[in-house]
C-alpha positions in Angstrom: -141.7 39.7 38.2 -142.9 39.8 34.6 -141.7 43.4 33.8 -138.2 42.3 34.6 -138.6 39.4 32.3 -139.9 41.6 29.5 -136.9 43.9 29.7 -134.4 41.4 30.9 -135.2 38.9 28.2 -134.8 41.5 25.5 -131.4 42.5 26.9 -130.2 38.9 27.1 -131.2 38.3 23.5 -129.4 41.4 22.3 -126.3 40.5 24.2 -125.7 37.5 22.0 -125.1 39.9 19.2 -122.1 41.4 20.9 -121.3 44.1 23.4 -121.7 46.9 20.9 -125.2 45.7 20.1 -126.5 46.6 23.5 -124.2 49.6 24.0 -124.6 51.7 20.9 -127.2 53.2 18.7 -127.2 50.2 16.4 -128.5 48.0 19.3 -132.0 47.7 17.9 -133.6 44.4 19.1 -134.0 41.9 16.4 -136.9 39.7 15.2 -140.3 40.3 16.6 -139.1 43.3 18.6 -137.5 45.1 15.7 -139.2 48.4 14.7 -141.4 48.3 11.6 -140.3 50.2 8.5 -140.9 53.9 9.2 -140.6 53.7 13.0 -138.7 56.7 14.4 -135.6 55.3 16.1 -133.4 58.3 15.7 -129.9 58.5 17.2 -131.1 61.5 19.2 -134.3 63.2 20.3 -136.7 63.5 17.4 -138.1 67.1 17.7 -141.0 66.3 15.3 -142.1 63.4 17.5 -141.8 65.6 20.5 -143.9 68.3 18.9 -146.5 65.7 17.8 -146.8 64.4 21.4 -147.2 68.0 22.8 -150.0 68.7 20.3 -151.9 65.4 21.0 -152.1 65.8 24.8 -155.7 66.7 25.2 -157.1 68.6 28.2 -160.6 67.3 27.6 -159.4 63.7 27.9 -157.5 64.5 31.1 -160.7 65.9 32.4 -162.7 62.7 31.6 -159.9 60.6 33.1 -160.2 62.6 36.3 -164.0 62.3 36.3 -163.7 58.5 36.2 -160.8 58.1 38.6 -162.5 60.2 41.3 -166.0 59.0 40.8 -165.9 56.9 43.9 -163.7 56.7 47.0 -160.7 54.4 46.5 -158.9 53.8 49.7 -155.8 51.6 49.4 -156.8 47.9 49.0 -160.5 48.7 48.7 -162.6 47.1 45.9 -162.6 50.5 44.0 -158.8 50.8 44.3 -158.4 47.3 42.7 -161.0 48.2 40.1 -158.9 51.2 39.1 -155.9 49.0 38.9 -157.8 46.9 36.4 -158.7 50.1 34.5 -155.1 51.0 34.1 -154.3 47.4 32.9 -157.1 47.7 30.4 -155.8 51.0 29.1 -152.2 49.8 28.9 -153.2 46.6 27.1 -155.4 48.4 24.6 -154.7 47.2 21.0 -154.7 50.7 19.6 -153.1 52.8 22.4 -151.6 50.3 24.8 -148.0 49.6 25.7 -145.7 46.7 25.1 -146.6 45.0 28.4 -148.6 45.7 31.6 -149.0 43.8 34.9 -150.2 44.4 38.4 -147.9 42.7 41.0 -149.3 42.5 44.5 -147.7 42.9 48.0 -149.2 41.9 51.3 -148.8 44.9 53.5 -149.9 46.1 57.0 -152.5 48.9 56.8 -154.6 50.6 59.4 -158.4 51.3 59.4 -161.0 52.7 61.8 -163.5 50.2 63.2 -167.0 50.3 61.6 -168.5 48.6 64.6 -166.9 51.1 67.1 -166.5 54.4 65.4 -163.8 56.7 66.7 -165.2 59.4 69.0 -164.2 62.7 70.6 -166.5 64.1 73.3 -166.5 66.7 76.1 -167.6 65.0 79.3 -168.7 66.3 82.7 -167.3 65.2 86.1 -169.6 62.2 86.2 -168.8 61.2 82.6 -171.9 62.7 81.1 -171.4 63.6 77.5 -171.8 67.3 77.1 -170.7 67.6 73.5 -169.6 65.2 70.7 -167.4 66.1 67.8 -168.6 65.1 64.3 -167.7 61.5 63.3 -168.0 62.3 59.6 -167.9 65.5 57.5 -171.0 67.4 56.6 -172.5 66.0 53.4 -172.5 69.2 51.3 -172.6 67.8 47.8 -174.0 64.3 48.3 -170.5 62.8 48.0 -169.4 63.0 51.6 -171.9 60.5 53.1 -171.5 57.3 51.1 -170.7 53.9 52.7 -167.2 53.9 51.1 -166.2 57.3 52.6 -163.8 56.4 55.4 -164.5 58.4 58.5 -161.7 60.8 59.6 -158.9 58.9 61.5 -155.2 58.9 62.1 -153.8 55.8 60.4 -151.7 53.6 62.6 -152.7 55.4 65.8 -153.2 52.8 68.5 -156.6 52.0 70.0 -157.4 53.5 73.4 -159.9 55.6 75.4 -157.9 58.3 77.2 -159.7 61.0 79.1 -158.2 64.2 80.5 -158.1 68.0 80.6 -157.6 69.6 77.2 -154.3 71.5 76.6 -153.7 73.5 73.5 -150.2 72.6 72.2 -150.0 74.7 69.1 -148.3 72.6 66.4 -147.2 69.8 68.7 -143.5 70.3 68.2 -141.0 69.5 71.0 -140.5 73.2 71.5 -144.3 73.7 72.0 -144.5 71.1 74.7 -141.3 72.5 76.4 -142.9 76.0 76.4 -146.0 74.6 78.1 -143.9 73.1 80.8 -142.0 76.3 81.2 -145.3 78.0 81.9 -146.0 75.6 84.7 -148.7 73.7 82.8 -149.0 70.0 83.9 -149.1 67.8 80.9 -149.4 64.3 82.4 -152.7 62.7 81.6 -153.9 65.5 79.4 -155.3 65.5 75.9 -153.3 67.8 73.6 -155.1 69.8 70.9 -152.6 70.5 68.1 -152.9 71.9 64.6 -151.4 70.6 61.4 -148.1 71.9 60.3 -144.7 72.6 62.0 -143.8 69.0 62.3 -144.9 65.6 60.8 -148.2 64.1 61.8 -146.7 61.2 63.7 -144.1 63.5 65.4 -146.9 65.3 67.2 -147.9 62.1 69.1 -144.3 61.2 69.7 -143.5 64.6 71.2 -146.7 64.6 73.3 -146.0 61.1 74.7 -142.6 62.2 75.9 -144.3 64.6 78.2 -146.9 62.2 79.6 -149.8 63.4 77.4 -152.5 60.7 77.1 -154.0 61.5 73.7 -153.6 63.9 70.8 -156.2 65.7 68.7 -155.1 67.3 65.4 -157.1 69.9 63.4 -156.6 72.1 60.4 -156.5 75.7 61.4 -158.3 78.1 58.9 -155.4 80.5 59.4 -153.1 77.9 57.9 -155.3 76.7 55.1 -158.1 79.3 54.4 -156.3 82.6 54.8 -158.4 82.9 58.0 -161.8 82.4 56.4 -164.0 80.0 58.3 -167.7 80.6 57.7 -169.9 78.4 55.6 -170.5 81.1 53.1 -166.8 81.6 52.6 -165.9 78.0 52.2 -166.7 75.0 49.9 -169.0 74.6 48.0 -169.0 78.4 47.7 -165.2 78.6 47.3 -162.2 76.4 47.2 -161.6 76.8 51.0 -162.0 74.0 53.5 -165.5 73.9 55.1 -165.7 73.9 58.9 -166.4 70.2 59.1 -163.5 69.2 56.9 -161.0 66.8 58.5 -157.5 66.0 57.1 -156.9 62.2 57.2 -153.4 60.9 57.0 -150.8 58.3 57.9 -149.1 58.8 61.3 -146.5 56.2 60.7 -143.0 57.8 60.9 -141.2 55.8 58.3 -142.2 54.7 54.8 -142.7 51.3 53.3 -144.6 48.3 54.7 -144.2 48.5 58.5 -143.6 44.8 58.9 -140.9 44.2 56.2 -138.4 47.1 56.3 -135.7 46.7 53.6 -137.6 43.6 52.3 -140.4 43.3 49.7 -143.7 42.4 51.3 -143.9 39.0 49.6 -145.4 35.9 51.2 -141.9 34.5 52.0 -140.5 37.6 53.6 -139.7 37.8 57.3 -142.1 40.0 59.1 -141.8 42.0 62.4 -144.2 41.5 65.3 -147.0 44.1 64.8 -147.1 44.7 68.5 -143.5 46.0 68.6 -143.1 47.7 65.2 -141.3 51.0 65.6 -142.6 54.2 64.1 -146.3 54.0 65.1 -147.8 56.8 67.3 -147.3 55.8 70.9 -150.7 57.2 72.1 -154.2 57.4 70.7 -154.6 60.2 68.1 -157.6 61.5 66.2 -158.0 64.3 63.7 -161.0 66.7 63.9 -162.5 69.7 62.1 -161.9 73.3 63.1 -165.6 73.8 63.8 -165.2 71.2 66.6 -161.7 72.3 67.7 -162.9 75.8 68.7 -165.7 74.3 71.0 -163.6 71.8 72.9 -163.0 72.8 76.6 -162.3 71.1 79.9 -162.5 67.4 80.2 -162.2 65.5 76.9 -162.7 61.8 76.2 -161.1 60.4 73.1 -162.1 56.9 71.9 -159.9 55.4 69.1 -160.7 52.0 67.8 -158.3 51.7 64.8 -157.2 48.2 63.9 -154.2 46.8 61.9 -154.9 44.5 59.0 -152.8 42.6 56.4 -154.1 43.6 53.0 -153.2 43.0 49.4 -152.2 46.1 47.5 -151.2 46.3 43.9 -148.8 48.3 41.8 -149.6 48.6 38.1 -146.7 48.7 35.7 -146.8 49.6 32.0 -143.7 49.1 29.8 -142.4 50.4 26.5 -139.3 48.6 25.5 -136.4 50.7 24.4 -135.2 50.1 20.8 -131.5 50.9 21.4 -130.8 50.7 25.1 -133.6 48.5 26.5 -131.6 47.9 29.7 -131.8 51.6 30.6 -135.1 52.6 32.3 -136.8 56.0 32.6 -139.5 55.6 35.3 -142.6 57.8 35.5 -145.0 57.2 38.4 -147.8 58.3 40.7 -149.8 56.6 43.4 -153.4 55.5 42.7 -154.9 55.2 46.2 -156.7 58.1 48.0 -158.2 58.7 51.4 -161.6 59.5 49.8 -162.4 60.6 46.2 -158.9 62.0 45.8 -159.6 64.2 42.8 -156.5 66.4 43.4 -154.5 63.9 45.4 -153.7 61.7 43.6 -156.1 61.4 40.7 -155.0 64.7 39.0 -151.6 63.1 38.5 -153.1 59.7 37.4 -155.3 61.5 34.9 -152.2 63.1 33.4 -150.3 59.8 33.4 -153.2 58.0 31.5 -153.3 60.7 28.8 -149.5 60.8 28.3 -149.4 57.0 28.1 -152.3 57.0 25.7 -150.5 59.4 23.3 -147.2 57.5 23.5 -149.0 54.1 23.2 -150.9 55.3 20.1 -147.6 56.3 18.4 -146.1 52.9 19.5 -149.1 50.9 18.1 -149.0 52.8 14.8 -145.4 51.9 14.4 -144.2 55.5 14.1 -142.1 55.7 17.3 -140.2 53.7 19.8 -138.0 55.2 22.5 -134.2 54.8 22.6 -134.4 53.7 26.3 -137.2 51.7 28.0 -140.0 53.6 29.7 -141.8 52.2 32.7 -145.1 53.8 33.8 -146.1 53.0 37.4 -149.3 53.4 39.4 -148.2 52.8 43.0 -150.5 51.2 45.6 -151.0 52.3 49.3 -148.9 55.5 49.1 -151.2 57.3 51.5 -150.2 54.8 54.3 -146.5 55.5 53.9 -145.3 55.3 50.3 -145.8 51.5 50.5 -146.1 50.4 46.9 -143.1 52.3 45.6 -141.0 51.3 48.5 -141.8 47.6 48.1 -140.9 47.9 44.5 -137.5 49.5 45.2 -136.8 46.8 47.9 -137.6 44.0 45.5 -135.6 45.2 42.6 -132.9 47.2 44.4 -129.9 46.0 42.5 -131.5 46.0 39.0 -133.0 49.5 39.5 -129.7 50.9 40.8 -127.8 49.5 37.9 -130.2 50.5 35.1 -132.5 53.4 36.1 -131.7 56.8 34.4 -134.2 58.9 36.4 -137.5 58.9 38.1 -140.3 61.3 37.3 -143.0 61.7 39.9 -146.3 63.5 39.1 -148.5 63.0 42.2 -150.8 66.0 42.6 -150.4 67.4 39.1 -152.4 70.6 39.9 -152.6 72.2 43.3 -153.8 75.4 41.6 -153.5 77.1 38.2 -150.9 79.9 38.6 -147.5 78.4 37.7 -145.2 75.4 37.4 -143.6 74.1 40.6 -140.8 71.6 40.2 -138.6 69.8 42.8 -135.7 67.6 42.1 -132.0 66.8 42.4 -129.7 69.3 40.7 -128.8 67.3 37.6 -132.5 67.3 36.4 -132.7 71.1 36.5 -131.5 71.6 33.0 -133.9 69.1 31.4 -136.9 70.6 33.2 -135.8 74.1 32.1 -135.4 72.9 28.5 -138.9 71.4 28.5 -140.5 74.4 30.2 -139.0 76.9 27.7 -140.7 75.2 24.8 -144.3 75.0 26.1 -146.7 77.9 26.1 -148.1 78.9 29.5 -151.8 78.4 29.6 -153.8 81.6 29.3 -150.7 83.9 28.9 -150.1 84.8 25.2 -146.4 84.9 24.3 -145.1 83.5 27.6 -143.6 80.0 28.0 -144.1 78.0 31.1 -140.5 78.9 32.0 -141.2 82.6 31.6 -144.2 82.4 33.8 -142.5 80.2 36.4 -139.6 82.6 36.8 -142.1 85.3 37.7 -143.3 83.4 40.7 -140.3 81.4 42.0 -136.8 82.4 41.2 -133.3 82.6 42.5 -130.0 84.1 41.5 -127.6 81.5 40.1 -123.8 82.1 39.9 -123.8 80.1 36.7 -126.9 81.3 34.9 -128.2 84.5 36.5 -131.9 84.6 37.4 -133.5 81.2 37.0 -136.7 79.5 38.4 -136.2 77.9 41.8 -136.0 74.1 41.8 -137.2 72.8 45.2 -135.5 69.9 46.9 -137.0 66.5 47.6 -138.1 65.5 51.0 -140.3 62.4 51.6 -143.7 63.6 50.7 -144.4 61.3 47.7 -143.2 58.3 45.9 -139.9 59.8 44.8 -138.6 59.3 48.3 -137.3 55.7 48.0 -135.8 56.4 44.6 -133.7 59.3 45.8 -133.0 58.4 49.4 -132.7 54.6 49.2 -131.6 54.0 45.6 -129.8 57.2 44.7 -131.7 57.7 41.5 -131.9 61.3 40.0 -135.6 62.2 40.7 -138.1 65.0 40.3 -141.6 66.0 41.1 -143.6 68.2 38.7 -146.9 70.1 39.4 -148.8 73.3 38.9 -149.4 75.4 42.0 -150.8 78.7 43.3 -149.7 82.3 43.5 -148.1 82.6 47.0 -148.8 86.3 47.0 -152.5 85.6 47.0 -152.7 82.8 49.6 -150.8 81.5 52.6 -152.4 78.1 52.5 -149.8 75.4 53.3 -151.5 73.1 50.7 -154.8 73.1 48.7 -157.6 73.5 51.3 -159.5 70.2 50.8 -156.4 68.0 51.1 -157.2 64.5 52.4 -160.8 65.4 53.1 -164.1 64.1 51.6 -164.4 67.5 49.7 -161.6 66.7 47.3 -163.9 65.8 44.4 -164.1 66.1 40.7 -166.5 69.1 41.0 -164.0 70.8 43.3 -161.3 70.6 40.7 -163.6 71.4 37.7 -165.0 74.5 39.4 -162.2 75.9 41.6 -158.8 74.3 40.9 -158.5 74.2 37.2 -161.6 75.0 35.1 -160.9 74.0 31.5 -158.0 71.7 32.7 -155.4 73.8 30.9 -153.0 73.5 33.8 -153.3 69.7 33.8 -152.5 69.9 30.1 -149.5 72.1 30.8 -148.2 69.6 33.4 -148.8 66.7 30.9 -146.7 68.6 28.3 -143.9 69.5 30.7 -143.6 66.0 32.2 -144.0 64.4 28.8 -141.3 66.5 27.3 -139.0 65.7 30.1 -139.8 62.0 29.7 -139.0 62.0 26.0 -135.8 64.0 26.4 -134.6 61.4 29.0 -135.7 58.4 27.0 -134.7 59.5 23.5 -131.7 61.8 23.7 -128.4 60.3 22.6 -126.6 62.0 25.6 -128.6 62.0 28.8 -129.7 65.5 29.5 -128.4 65.5 33.1 -126.1 68.4 33.9 -123.9 67.2 36.7 -122.2 70.6 37.0 -125.4 71.9 38.5 -124.5 69.9 41.6 -121.4 72.0 42.0 -123.5 75.1 42.7 -125.4 73.2 45.4 -122.2 71.9 47.0 -120.7 75.3 46.9 -123.7 76.9 48.6 -123.7 74.1 51.3 -120.0 74.7 51.9 -120.3 78.5 52.2 -123.1 78.1 54.7 -120.9 75.7 56.8 -118.0 78.1 56.6 -120.1 81.1 57.5 -122.3 79.6 60.3 -120.2 76.7 61.6 -116.6 77.6 60.8 -115.8 79.4 64.1 -117.5 76.7 66.2 -115.6 73.9 64.4 -112.3 75.7 64.8 -112.9 75.9 68.6 -113.1 72.1 68.6 -110.0 71.7 66.3 -112.1 70.5 63.4 -111.1 71.8 60.0 -113.3 72.3 56.9 -110.1 72.2 54.7 -110.6 68.6 53.4 -114.3 69.4 52.6 -113.2 72.6 50.7 -110.7 70.5 48.7 -113.4 67.8 48.0 -115.8 70.3 46.6 -113.1 71.8 44.4 -112.3 68.3 43.1 -115.9 67.7 42.2 -116.3 71.1 40.5 -113.2 70.4 38.4 -114.3 66.8 37.5 -117.9 68.0 36.6 -116.6 70.8 34.3 -114.2 68.4 32.6 -117.0 65.9 32.0 -119.2 68.6 30.5 -116.4 69.5 28.1 -116.1 65.9 27.0 -119.8 65.7 26.4 -119.7 68.9 24.3 -116.8 67.6 22.3 -118.5 64.3 21.5 -121.7 66.1 20.6 -119.8 67.9 17.8 -118.4 64.7 16.4 -119.8 61.3 15.4 -119.2 59.5 18.7 -118.4 55.8 19.1 -121.4 54.1 20.7 -119.3 52.8 23.5 -118.0 56.3 24.4 -121.6 57.5 24.5 -122.6 54.6 26.7 -119.7 55.2 29.1 -120.4 58.9 29.4 -124.1 58.3 30.0 -123.4 55.8 32.7 -121.2 58.4 34.5 -124.1 60.9 34.3 -126.6 58.2 35.5 -124.5 56.8 38.3 -123.3 60.1 39.9 -126.3 60.3 42.3 -125.4 56.8 43.6 -122.0 58.0 44.8 -123.7 60.2 47.5 -125.2 57.2 49.2 -123.8 55.9 52.5 -126.1 53.4 54.2 -124.2 53.9 57.5 -124.3 57.7 57.5 -127.6 58.0 59.4 -128.1 54.8 61.4 -131.1 56.4 63.3 -132.9 57.0 60.0 -134.7 54.3 57.9 -134.0 54.3 54.2 -132.2 57.7 54.3 -128.7 57.2 53.0 -128.2 60.2 50.6 -125.6 62.4 52.4 -126.9 65.5 50.6 -130.7 65.2 51.0 -131.3 63.3 54.3 -133.6 65.1 56.7 -132.0 68.2 58.2 -132.9 69.0 61.8 -130.1 71.5 62.4 -130.8 75.2 61.6 -127.9 75.7 59.2 -128.7 75.2 55.5 -125.7 73.0 54.8 -124.9 69.3 54.5 -127.6 67.6 56.6 -125.3 65.2 58.5 -122.9 68.0 59.4 -125.7 70.4 60.4 -127.5 67.8 62.5 -124.3 66.6 64.3 -123.2 70.2 65.1 -126.7 71.0 66.4 -126.5 68.0 68.8 -122.9 68.8 69.8 -123.4 72.5 70.4 -123.7 72.4 74.1 -121.5 69.5 74.9 -117.9 69.5 76.1 -114.7 69.4 74.1 -113.9 65.8 73.1 -117.4 64.5 73.7 -119.0 61.7 71.6 -121.2 64.3 70.0 -118.1 66.1 68.6 -116.7 62.8 67.5 -119.9 62.4 65.5 -119.3 65.8 63.9 -115.9 64.6 62.7 -117.4 61.4 61.5 -120.0 63.2 59.4 -117.4 65.5 57.9 -115.3 62.4 56.9 -118.4 60.8 55.4 -119.0 63.9 53.3 -115.4 64.2 52.1 -115.3 60.5 51.0 -118.7 60.9 49.2 -117.6 64.0 47.3 -114.2 62.5 46.4 -116.0 59.4 45.2 -118.4 61.5 43.1 -115.4 63.3 41.5 -113.7 60.0 40.7 -117.0 58.7 39.1 -117.0 61.8 36.7 -113.4 61.4 35.6 -112.6 59.5 32.4 -113.3 55.8 33.1 -109.8 54.8 32.1 -108.3 57.0 34.9 -108.0 54.7 37.9 
């Protein structure tokens, strides 16, 4: 791929000048790639450049970006989606504000669409099959934007075709416990249609759980209690407020894994081996269809569900924009968001893309003027087909697995940049906490005189830290956006940055028009962020983090912050699992020792960094220390730790199904072994998971010790 050639060729040329050339702060590429006189290539973060970038990020330009991005629906692989890919290429190749290089590689991936010829249908039928009531097949056209030919009707992507008919059973959130409760009540589930509401478990899991109990089909709706704080009338909802109107239907992918379904662990290139679509694991086993809450409350008795979804191989593009690093071009800081949406997608994902375009415009302008070039390379990414299961980003990590693992410093994800306009919300692995805090402390909070984004953030989300006292809460990363393959598959320190709502004023699980045809520019402009000051705040925060990671001499990753997480996990295991483990002759002693080793090694590394910062360090010393900081996250990977999970190999952040807030593998294994006999295979798995943890933590500690200490 060309982006690799752009960066790789530069590294190769530099290598001819000697190891120190590509390792230290004198490793500025020669010839055509050398910075012009006056270009800022400082040995450390240039605070004047940082301040200049912050001032130039323009809320009005973000607003205009969003207007254009969300003007038409842009479902993955659609003509409009590809047109937006070309728009990004045009921006990143602009002679006055473009980047060093831009390209749009394409993958051939399996997507799922509803049939235009046979629309999906849900109906109440009488004993003779007479249709007594039909659910809406499209949302009400309230603003003139919900009825166009490119508005995809509501559907459950990857749900199989079929026409089940049966009695309707309300199954709450469709969890395994919900179906067990129905059976306990003596309700016969075989051959029924289950009505479920969003939340509680993943979309696809609702169909999987239902099928286990003989359910023939599943309907899923968004309950106004979960999204609208209970409000449901037309006068209380969009377009009169930001709440979901009664006809609103949440679309989504019901595929249980991520990446292209046909090419797991392989990039979806023409030459790659593909699975048989008829036997691909992870698809819903029974027909499934989403509906609006206005229809959900009417459905009674016998229901007929007709699903005519079809699978298609489609081309989907990622768009990559590259700024070559002047000193360490072989170290990459990635910043990405997906481009595709279910309909107009103003909030999801275009609010993030609007911010990405403005940040890349400002940095590209400085680059073209010859006043700045980053120390490390920056790669901007617009991922394709995220809504179908993080496909574009996953294919990218599969294709460049080794190169990205060896060279990527961190991944910054800004998907939905603004859920609402109250406060910052950040998620990430512990080492990125300090750089996000540093950025947030320097940026004024919109509309709050004298308060920084950090000051405002701590008012809404905070926790007590043994190391720092009261600090903002940094959430952990699941698999809800394109950071997933970077953290779970590659072990790259990652984060997700957004503005969100005041939890004391709404219990909405997400912004109300999520994945519906009502997520439009007008919705954002009127209800979500009038004036776009929160979009600007996210641009400044993410931009500051990006520059700190790309330009700082020492990577601003604080590995000691992992110690606090490990200690909390350990204490939870001791408190909630210790007695149970002792009953089965399983000791947490080795895990205690491993955590202590990590804490000691992390503290010692921090001291070495501090000592070098006070001196004039040798470039090789800086490089070695930075590699230790960069590679720490990789040490927590074990591809055999969770054989039942696809792509999840991070032993600290894999999905946790057990109830104890501790190491996921240990929690899950103990949960499964709880009611089994002494010496069972389930308890052997507990011991295996404990050993996996100990080895990972000891390996992490070894990575942090001086590199000469073997």
